[in-house]
FIKOLZA-1660 file (N, C-alpha, C; in steps of 0.1 Angstrom, whole numbers, plus 5000, padded with zeros to 4 digits):
% residues 187
   i   px   py   pz ch aa at
   1 0994 2328 6325  A  M  N
   1 0988 2329 6312  A  M CA
   1 0988 2315 6305  A  M  C
   2 1000 2309 6305  A  A  N
   2 1001 2296 6299  A  A CA
   2 0993 2285 6306  A  A  C
   3 0992 2286 6319  A  S  N
   3 0985 2277 6327  A  S CA
   3 0970 2278 6325  A  S  C
   4 0965 2290 6322  A  E  N
   4 0951 2292 6319  A  E CA
   4 0948 2285 6306  A  E  C
   5 0956 2286 6296  A  E  N
   5 0954 2280 6283  A  E CA
   5 0954 2264 6285  A  E  C
   6 0963 2260 6293  A  L  N
   6 0964 2245 6295  A  L CA
   6 0952 2240 6302  A  L  C
   7 0947 2248 6312  A  A  N
   7 0935 2244 6319  A  A CA
   7 0923 2243 6310  A  A  C
   8 0922 2253 6301  A  K  N
   8 0911 2253 6291  A  K CA
   8 0911 2241 6282  A  K  C
   9 0923 2238 6277  A  K  N
   9 0925 2226 6268  A  K CA
   9 0921 2213 6276  A  K  C
  10 0925 2212 6288  A  L  N
  10 0922 2200 6296  A  L CA
  10 0907 2199 6298  A  L  C
  11 0900 2210 6301  A  Q  N
  11 0886 2210 6303  A  Q CA
  11 0879 2206 6290  A  Q  C
  12 0884 2211 6279  A  S  N
  12 0877 2207 6266  A  S CA
  12 0879 2193 6263  A  S  C
  13 0891 2187 6266  A  R  N
  13 0893 2173 6264  A  R CA
  13 0884 2165 6274  A  R  C
  14 0883 2169 6286  A  L  N
  14 0874 2162 6295  A  L CA
  14 0860 2162 6290  A  L  C
  15 0855 2173 6285  A  A  N
  15 0842 2174 6280  A  A CA
  15 0840 2165 6268  A  A  C
  16 0850 2165 6260  A  A  N
  16 0849 2156 6248  A  A CA
  16 0849 2141 6252  A  A  C
  17 0857 2138 6262  A  A  N
  17 0857 2124 6267  A  A CA
  17 0844 2120 6274  A  A  C
  18 0838 2129 6281  A  E  N
  18 0825 2126 6287  A  E CA
  18 0814 2124 6276  A  E  C
  19 0814 2132 6266  A  E  N
  19 0805 2130 6255  A  E CA
  19 0806 2117 6248  A  E  C
  20 0818 2112 6246  A  T  N
  20 0820 2099 6240  A  T CA
  20 0817 2088 6249  A  T  C
  21 0818 2090 6262  A  E  N
  21 0814 2079 6272  A  E CA
  21 0799 2078 6272  A  E  C
  22 0792 2089 6270  A  Q  N
  22 0777 2089 6271  A  Q CA
  22 0772 2083 6258  A  Q  C
  23 0778 2083 6247  A  S  N
  23 0773 2078 6235  A  S CA
  23 0784 2069 6228  A  S  C
  24 0787 2057 6233  A  P  N
  24 0797 2049 6227  A  P CA
  24 0794 2043 6213  A  P  C
  25 0781 2041 6211  A  E  N
  25 0777 2036 6197  A  E CA
  25 0779 2046 6187  A  E  C
  26 0778 2059 6190  A  A  N
  26 0780 2070 6180  A  A CA
  26 0795 2071 6176  A  A  C
  27 0804 2068 6186  A  E  N
  27 0818 2069 6184  A  E CA
  27 0823 2059 6173  A  E  C
  28 0817 2047 6172  A  Q  N
  28 0821 2037 6163  A  Q CA
  28 0819 2041 6148  A  Q  C
  29 0807 2048 6146  A  D  N
  29 0803 2051 6133  A  D CA
  29 0808 2065 6128  A  D  C
  30 0813 2073 6137  A  T  N
  30 0817 2087 6133  A  T CA
  30 0832 2087 6129  A  T  C
  31 0835 2097 6121  A  I  N
  31 0848 2099 6116  A  I CA
  31 0853 2112 6123  A  I  C
  32 0866 2112 6127  A  P  N
  32 0871 2124 6133  A  P CA
  32 0868 2137 6125  A  P  C
  33 0866 2148 6132  A  A  N
  33 0861 2160 6126  A  A CA
  33 0871 2165 6115  A  A  C
  34 0884 2163 6117  A  Q  N
  34 0893 2167 6107  A  Q CA
  34 0892 2160 6094  A  Q  C
  35 0885 2148 6094  A  F  N
  35 0884 2140 6082  A  F CA
  35 0870 2139 6076  A  F  C
  36 0860 2146 6083  A  Q  N
  36 0846 2145 6079  A  Q CA
  36 0844 2151 6065  A  Q  C
  37 0851 2162 6061  A  E  N
  37 0849 2167 6048  A  E CA
  37 0854 2157 6037  A  E  C
  38 0864 2149 6040  A  L  N
  38 0869 2139 6031  A  L CA
  38 0858 2129 6029  A  L  C
  39 0851 2125 6039  A  D  N
  39 0841 2114 6039  A  D CA
  39 0829 2120 6031  A  D  C
  40 0825 2132 6034  A  L  N
  40 0814 2138 6027  A  L CA
  40 0816 2139 6012  A  L  C
  41 0828 2140 6008  A  A  N
  41 0831 2141 5993  A  A CA
  41 0828 2128 5986  A  A  C
  42 0829 2117 5994  A  C  N
  42 0828 2104 5988  A  C CA
  42 0814 2097 5990  A  C  C
  43 0805 2104 5996  A  G  N
  43 0791 2099 5998  A  G CA
  43 0789 2094 6012  A  G  C
  44 0780 2085 6014  A  D  N
  44 0776 2080 6027  A  D CA
  44 0786 2070 6033  A  D  C
  45 0791 2061 6024  A  T  N
  45 0800 2051 6030  A  T CA
  45 0814 2057 6032  A  T  C
  46 0820 2051 6043  A  P  N
  46 0834 2056 6046  A  P CA
  46 0843 2053 6034  A  P  C
  47 0851 2063 6031  A  S  N
  47 0860 2062 6019  A  S CA
  47 0872 2054 6024  A  S  C
  48 0879 2049 6014  A  E  N
  48 0892 2042 6017  A  E CA
  48 0902 2051 6023  A  E  C
  49 0903 2064 6019  A  L  N
  49 0912 2073 6025  A  L CA
  49 0909 2076 6039  A  L  C
  50 0896 2078 6042  A  A  N
  50 0891 2080 6056  A  A CA
  50 0895 2068 6065  A  A  C
  51 0893 2056 6059  A  T  N
  51 0896 2044 6067  A  T CA
  51 0911 2044 6070  A  T  C
  52 0920 2047 6060  A  K  N
  52 0934 2047 6062  A  K CA
  52 0938 2058 6072  A  K  C
  53 0932 2069 6071  A  L  N
  53 0935 2080 6081  A  L CA
  53 0931 2077 6095  A  L  C
  54 0919 2070 6096  A  N  N
  54 0915 2065 6109  A  N CA
  54 0925 2055 6115  A  N  C
  55 0930 2046 6107  A  R  N
  55 0940 2037 6111  A  R CA
  55 0952 2044 6116  A  R  C
  56 0957 2054 6109  A  R  N
  56 0968 2062 6113  A  R CA
  56 0966 2069 6126  A  R  C
  57 0954 2074 6128  A  L  N
  57 0951 2080 6141  A  L CA
  57 0952 2070 6153  A  L  C
  58 0946 2058 6150  A  D  N
  58 0947 2047 6160  A  D CA
  58 0961 2043 6163  A  D  C
  59 0969 2042 6152  A  I  N
  59 0984 2039 6154  A  I CA
  59 0990 2050 6163  A  I  C
  60 0987 2062 6160  A  N  N
  60 0993 2073 6168  A  N CA
  60 0989 2073 6182  A  N  C
  61 0976 2070 6184  A  D  N
  61 0971 2069 6198  A  D CA
  61 0975 2056 6205  A  D  C
  62 0981 2047 6198  A  G  N
  62 0985 2034 6204  A  G CA
  62 0973 2024 6206  A  G  C
  63 0962 2026 6199  A  N  N
  63 0951 2017 6200  A  N CA
  63 0950 2007 6188  A  N  C
  64 0959 2008 6179  A  A  N
  64 0958 1999 6167  A  A CA
  64 0962 1985 6171  A  A  C
  65 0955 1975 6166  A  P  N
  65 0960 1961 6168  A  P CA
  65 0972 1958 6159  A  P  C
  66 0981 1950 6164  A  S  N
  66 0993 1948 6157  A  S CA
  66 0990 1938 6145  A  S  C
  67 0997 1940 6134  A  R  N
  67 0995 1932 6123  A  R CA
  67 1005 1921 6123  A  R  C
  68 1001 1909 6119  A  A  N
  68 1011 1898 6118  A  A CA
  68 1021 1901 6107  A  A  C
  69 1034 1899 6109  A  T  N
  69 1044 1901 6099  A  T CA
  69 1049 1888 6095  A  T  C
  70 1052 1887 6082  A  R  N
  70 1057 1875 6076  A  R CA
  70 1073 1876 6077  A  R  C
  71 1079 1865 6080  A  V  N
  71 1093 1864 6080  A  V CA
  71 1097 1859 6066  A  V  C
  72 1106 1867 6060  A  F  N
  72 1111 1863 6046  A  F CA
  72 1124 1856 6047  A  F  C
  73 1124 1844 6041  A  N  N
  73 1136 1836 6040  A  N CA
  73 1138 1833 6025  A  N  C
  74 1148 1839 6020  A  A  N
  74 1151 1838 6005  A  A CA
  74 1154 1824 6001  A  A  C
  75 1160 1816 6010  A  Y  N
  75 1164 1803 6006  A  Y CA
  75 1152 1793 6005  A  Y  C
  76 1142 1795 6013  A  T  N
  76 1130 1786 6012  A  T CA
  76 1120 1791 6003  A  T  C
  77 1119 1804 6001  A  E  N
  77 1108 1809 5992  A  E CA
  77 1112 1808 5978  A  E  C
  78 1124 1810 5974  A  F  N
  78 1129 1809 5960  A  F CA
  78 1137 1797 5958  A  F  C
  79 1131 1785 5957  A  K  N
  79 1139 1773 5957  A  K CA
  79 1146 1770 5943  A  K  C
  80 1142 1778 5933  A  E  N
  80 1148 1776 5920  A  E CA
  80 1162 1782 5919  A  E  C
  81 1165 1791 5929  A  F  N
  81 1179 1796 5930  A  F CA
  81 1188 1788 5939  A  F  C
  82 1200 1787 5936  A  S  N
  82 1209 1780 5945  A  S CA
  82 1214 1790 5956  A  S  C
  83 1220 1785 5966  A  R  N
  83 1225 1793 5977  A  R CA
  83 1235 1803 5972  A  R  C
  84 1243 1799 5963  A  K  N
  84 1254 1808 5957  A  K CA
  84 1247 1819 5949  A  K  C
  85 1237 1816 5941  A  Q  N
  85 1230 1826 5933  A  Q CA
  85 1223 1836 5943  A  Q  C
  86 1217 1831 5953  A  I  N
  86 1210 1840 5963  A  I CA
  86 1220 1850 5969  A  I  C
  87 1231 1844 5973  A  K  N
  87 1242 1852 5980  A  K CA
  87 1247 1863 5970  A  K  C
  88 1249 1859 5957  A  D  N
  88 1253 1868 5947  A  D CA
  88 1243 1879 5945  A  D  C
  89 1230 1875 5945  A  M  N
  89 1220 1886 5943  A  M CA
  89 1219 1895 5955  A  M  C
  90 1221 1889 5967  A  E  N
  90 1221 1898 5979  A  E CA
  90 1233 1907 5979  A  E  C
  91 1245 1903 5974  A  A  N
  91 1256 1912 5973  A  A CA
  91 1254 1923 5963  A  A  C
  92 1248 1919 5952  A  M  N
  92 1244 1929 5941  A  M CA
  92 1234 1939 5947  A  M  C
  93 1224 1934 5954  A  F  N
  93 1214 1942 5960  A  F CA
  93 1220 1953 5969  A  F  C
  94 1229 1948 5978  A  K  N
  94 1236 1957 5987  A  K CA
  94 1245 1967 5980  A  K  C
  95 1251 1963 5969  A  R  N
  95 1260 1971 5962  A  R CA
  95 1252 1983 5956  A  R  C
  96 1241 1980 5950  A  Y  N
  96 1233 1991 5943  A  Y CA
  96 1223 1998 5952  A  Y  C
  97 1222 1993 5965  A  D  N
  97 1213 2001 5975  A  D CA
  97 1222 2012 5981  A  D  C
  98 1223 2022 5973  A  T  N
  98 1232 2033 5978  A  T CA
  98 1227 2041 5990  A  T  C
  99 1214 2041 5991  A  G  N
  99 1207 2048 6003  A  G CA
  99 1208 2040 6015  A  G  C
 100 1212 2027 6014  A  K  N
 100 1214 2018 6026  A  K CA
 100 1201 2017 6034  A  K  C
 101 1189 2018 6027  A  D  N
 101 1177 2017 6034  A  D CA
 101 1170 2004 6033  A  D  C
 102 1176 1994 6026  A  G  N
 102 1170 1981 6024  A  G CA
 102 1161 1980 6012  A  G  C
 103 1161 1991 6004  A  F  N
 103 1152 1991 5992  A  F CA
 103 1160 1997 5980  A  F  C
 104 1156 1993 5968  A  I  N
 104 1162 1999 5956  A  I CA
 104 1151 2008 5950  A  I  C
 105 1154 2021 5949  A  D  N
 105 1144 2030 5943  A  D CA
 105 1146 2031 5928  A  D  C
 106 1139 2040 5922  A  L  N
 106 1140 2041 5907  A  L CA
 106 1154 2045 5902  A  L  C
 107 1160 2054 5908  A  M  N
 107 1173 2058 5904  A  M CA
 107 1184 2048 5906  A  M  C
 108 1183 2041 5917  A  E  N
 108 1192 2030 5920  A  E CA
 108 1190 2018 5910  A  E  C
 109 1177 2016 5907  A  L  N
 109 1174 2005 5897  A  L CA
 109 1180 2009 5883  A  L  C
 110 1179 2022 5880  A  K  N
 110 1184 2027 5867  A  K CA
 110 1199 2025 5866  A  K  C
 111 1206 2028 5877  A  L  N
 111 1221 2026 5878  A  L CA
 111 1224 2012 5877  A  L  C
 112 1217 2003 5884  A  M  N
 112 1219 1989 5883  A  M CA
 112 1217 1983 5869  A  M  C
 113 1207 1987 5863  A  M  N
 113 1204 1982 5849  A  M CA
 113 1215 1987 5839  A  M  C
 114 1220 1999 5841  A  E  N
 114 1230 2004 5832  A  E CA
 114 1243 1996 5835  A  E  C
 115 1247 1994 5847  A  K  N
 115 1259 1986 5851  A  K CA
 115 1258 1972 5846  A  K  C
 116 1246 1966 5845  A  L  N
 116 1244 1953 5841  A  L CA
 116 1244 1952 5826  A  L  C
 117 1245 1963 5819  A  G  N
 117 1245 1963 5804  A  G CA
 117 1232 1963 5798  A  G  C
 118 1221 1966 5805  A  A  N
 118 1208 1966 5799  A  A CA
 118 1201 1979 5803  A  A  C
 119 1205 1991 5798  A  P  N
 119 1198 2003 5802  A  P CA
 119 1184 2003 5798  A  P  C
 120 1175 2009 5806  A  Q  N
 120 1161 2010 5803  A  Q CA
 120 1156 2024 5803  A  Q  C
 121 1145 2026 5797  A  T  N
 121 1139 2040 5798  A  T CA
 121 1133 2042 5811  A  T  C
 122 1129 2054 5814  A  H  N
 122 1123 2057 5827  A  H CA
 122 1110 2050 5829  A  H  C
 123 1102 2050 5818  A  L  N
 123 1089 2042 5819  A  L CA
 123 1091 2027 5820  A  L  C
 124 1101 2022 5813  A  G  N
 124 1104 2008 5814  A  G CA
 124 1108 2004 5829  A  G  C
 125 1116 2013 5835  A  L  N
 125 1119 2010 5849  A  L CA
 125 1107 2011 5858  A  L  C
 126 1098 2020 5856  A  K  N
 126 1086 2021 5864  A  K CA
 126 1078 2009 5862  A  K  C
 127 1077 2004 5850  A  N  N
 127 1069 1992 5847  A  N CA
 127 1076 1980 5854  A  N  C
 128 1089 1979 5854  A  M  N
 128 1096 1968 5861  A  M CA
 128 1092 1968 5876  A  M  C
 129 1092 1980 5882  A  I  N
 129 1089 1981 5896  A  I CA
 129 1074 1978 5898  A  I  C
 130 1065 1983 5890  A  K  N
 130 1051 1980 5891  A  K CA
 130 1048 1965 5890  A  K  C
 131 1056 1958 5882  A  E  N
 131 1053 1944 5879  A  E CA
 131 1055 1936 5892  A  E  C
 132 1065 1939 5901  A  V  N
 132 1068 1931 5912  A  V CA
 132 1066 1938 5926  A  V  C
 133 1062 1950 5926  A  D  N
 133 1061 1958 5938  A  D CA
 133 1048 1953 5946  A  D  C
 134 1050 1945 5956  A  E  N
 134 1039 1939 5963  A  E CA
 134 1033 1949 5973  A  E  C
 135 1040 1958 5979  A  D  N
 135 1035 1967 5989  A  D CA
 135 1032 1981 5983  A  D  C
 136 1034 1983 5970  A  F  N
 136 1031 1995 5963  A  F CA
 136 1037 2008 5969  A  F  C
 137 1050 2006 5973  A  D  N
 137 1057 2017 5978  A  D CA
 137 1066 2024 5968  A  D  C
 138 1067 2018 5956  A  G  N
 138 1075 2024 5945  A  G CA
 138 1090 2021 5947  A  G  C
 139 1093 2012 5956  A  K  N
 139 1107 2007 5958  A  K CA
 139 1107 1992 5958  A  K  C
 140 1119 1987 5955  A  L  N
 140 1120 1972 5955  A  L CA
 140 1128 1967 5967  A  L  C
 141 1122 1958 5975  A  S  N
 141 1129 1951 5985  A  S CA
 141 1137 1940 5979  A  S  C
 142 1145 1933 5988  A  F  N
 142 1153 1922 5983  A  F CA
 142 1144 1911 5977  A  F  C
 143 1133 1908 5984  A  R  N
 143 1123 1898 5980  A  R CA
 143 1118 1902 5966  A  R  C
 144 1114 1914 5964  A  E  N
 144 1108 1918 5951  A  E CA
 144 1119 1918 5940  A  E  C
 145 1132 1921 5943  A  V  N
 145 1142 1920 5933  A  V CA
 145 1144 1905 5929  A  V  C
 146 1143 1896 5939  A  Q  N
 146 1144 1882 5936  A  Q CA
 146 1132 1878 5927  A  Q  C
 147 1120 1883 5930  A  A  N
 147 1108 1880 5922  A  A CA
 147 1110 1885 5907  A  A  C
 148 1117 1896 5906  A  L  N
 148 1120 1902 5893  A  L CA
 148 1130 1893 5886  A  L  C
 149 1140 1888 5893  A  S  N
 149 1150 1879 5887  A  S CA
 149 1144 1866 5883  A  S  C
 150 1133 1862 5890  A  Q  N
 150 1128 1848 5889  A  Q CA
 150 1123 1845 5874  A  Q  C
 151 1119 1855 5868  A  G  N
 151 1114 1852 5854  A  G CA
 151 1104 1862 5849  A  G  C
 152 1108 1874 5848  A  S  N
 152 1099 1884 5843  A  S CA
 152 1100 1886 5828  A  S  C
 153 1090 1893 5823  A  K  N
 153 1091 1896 5808  A  K CA
 153 1102 1904 5805  A  K  C
 154 1107 1912 5814  A  F  N
 154 1118 1921 5812  A  F CA
 154 1131 1914 5810  A  F  C
 155 1132 1903 5817  A  E  N
 155 1144 1894 5815  A  E CA
 155 1145 1889 5800  A  E  C
 156 1134 1885 5795  A  A  N
 156 1134 1881 5781  A  A CA
 156 1137 1892 5772  A  A  C
 157 1132 1904 5775  A  E  N
 157 1135 1916 5766  A  E CA
 157 1149 1919 5767  A  E  C
 158 1155 1919 5778  A  I  N
 158 1170 1922 5780  A  I CA
 158 1178 1912 5772  A  I  C
 159 1174 1899 5773  A  R  N
 159 1182 1889 5766  A  R CA
 159 1181 1891 5751  A  R  C
 160 1169 1894 5746  A  E  N
 160 1167 1897 5732  A  E CA
 160 1175 1909 5727  A  E  C
 161 1175 1920 5735  A  E  N
 161 1183 1931 5732  A  E CA
 161 1198 1928 5731  A  E  C
 162 1203 1920 5740  A  K  N
 162 1217 1916 5739  A  K CA
 162 1220 1907 5727  A  K  C
 163 1211 1898 5723  A  E  N
 163 1213 1890 5711  A  E CA
 163 1213 1899 5699  A  E  C
 164 1204 1909 5699  A  E  N
 164 1203 1918 5687  A  E CA
 164 1216 1926 5686  A  E  C
 165 1222 1931 5697  A  R  N
 165 1234 1938 5697  A  R CA
 165 1245 1929 5691  A  R  C
 166 1246 1916 5695  A  K  N
 166 1256 1907 5691  A  K CA
 166 1255 1905 5675  A  K  C
 167 1242 1903 5671  A  K  N
 167 1240 1902 5656  A  K CA
 167 1245 1914 5649  A  K  C
 168 1242 1926 5654  A  Q  N
 168 1246 1938 5648  A  Q CA
 168 1261 1939 5647  A  Q  C
 169 1268 1935 5658  A  E  N
 169 1283 1935 5658  A  E CA
 169 1288 1926 5647  A  E  C
 170 1282 1914 5646  A  V  N
 170 1287 1904 5636  A  V CA
 170 1285 1909 5622  A  V  C
 171 1273 1915 5620  A  E  N
 171 1271 1921 5607  A  E CA
 171 1280 1933 5603  A  E  C
 172 1283 1941 5613  A  K  N
 172 1293 1952 5611  A  K CA
 172 1307 1946 5607  A  K  C
 173 1311 1936 5614  A  K  N
 173 1324 1930 5611  A  K CA
 173 1324 1924 5597  A  K  C
 174 1313 1917 5593  A  E  N
 174 1312 1912 5580  A  E CA
 174 1313 1923 5569  A  E  C
 175 1306 1934 5572  A  R  N
 175 1306 1945 5562  A  R CA
 175 1320 1951 5561  A  R  C
 176 1327 1952 5572  A  Q  N
 176 1340 1957 5572  A  Q CA
 176 1350 1948 5564  A  Q  C
 177 1348 1935 5566  A  A  N
 177 1357 1925 5559  A  A CA
 177 1354 1926 5544  A  A  C
 178 1341 1927 5540  A  A  N
 178 1337 1929 5526  A  A CA
 178 1343 1941 5520  A  A  C
 179 1342 1952 5528  A  F  N
 179 1348 1965 5523  A  F CA
 179 1363 1964 5521  A  F  C
 180 1370 1957 5530  A  K  N
 180 1385 1956 5528  A  K CA
 180 1388 1947 5516  A  K  C
 181 1380 1937 5513  A  Q  N
 181 1382 1929 5501  A  Q CA
 181 1380 1938 5489  A  Q  C
 182 1370 1946 5488  A  L  N
 182 1368 1954 5477  A  L CA
 182 1379 1965 5476  A  L  C
 183 1383 1970 5487  A  Q  N
 183 1394 1980 5487  A  Q CA
 183 1407 1974 5482  A  Q  C
 184 1410 1962 5486  A  S  N
 184 1422 1955 5481  A  S CA
 184 1421 1952 5466  A  S  C
 185 1409 1950 5461  A  A  N
 185 1408 1947 5446  A  A CA
 185 1411 1959 5438  A  A  C
 186 1407 1971 5443  A  F  N
 186 1409 1983 5435  A  F CA
 186 1423 1989 5438  A  F  C
 187 1430 1985 5448  A  C  N
 187 1444 1991 5451  A  C CA
 187 1455 1983 5445  A  C  C
% end
């Protein structure tokens, strides 16, 4: 029973292969049947989604050309940081990468910002990620964290918030001292 089903599947694959051999020019312009409805929804031109799905199929089949990968060297790419600063950032990155996947996601970034004394809102964290996320995966790699440290608008905001807190503490101490003086005058 199972061998009959296998034979039928093999025959249908052979028939499909013969059809594509007979018309190779049609194969280049067509989209796999499972993605045709996606393409029809977007008009005559192949949609971005259909293109990505076709690439995925090629990767799964082993037909996709390899993409050149860039080697990242933190010491040469970010020359404004010293070696010690880069090593400290790397240690911090590894400390807050609790998933040990080489990326800092939203919750890990939230924890990191809280520990650094600059808690952010959920939307603020998403904006921080969006500002430097080069591959649009919603996570920060070590390179992206360095780019964030390099000089983002958030760094200035964090610095301003810290200065504001210091001013508020000084004002509070001055008010307490003034209150004690008034209290001693009446007692």
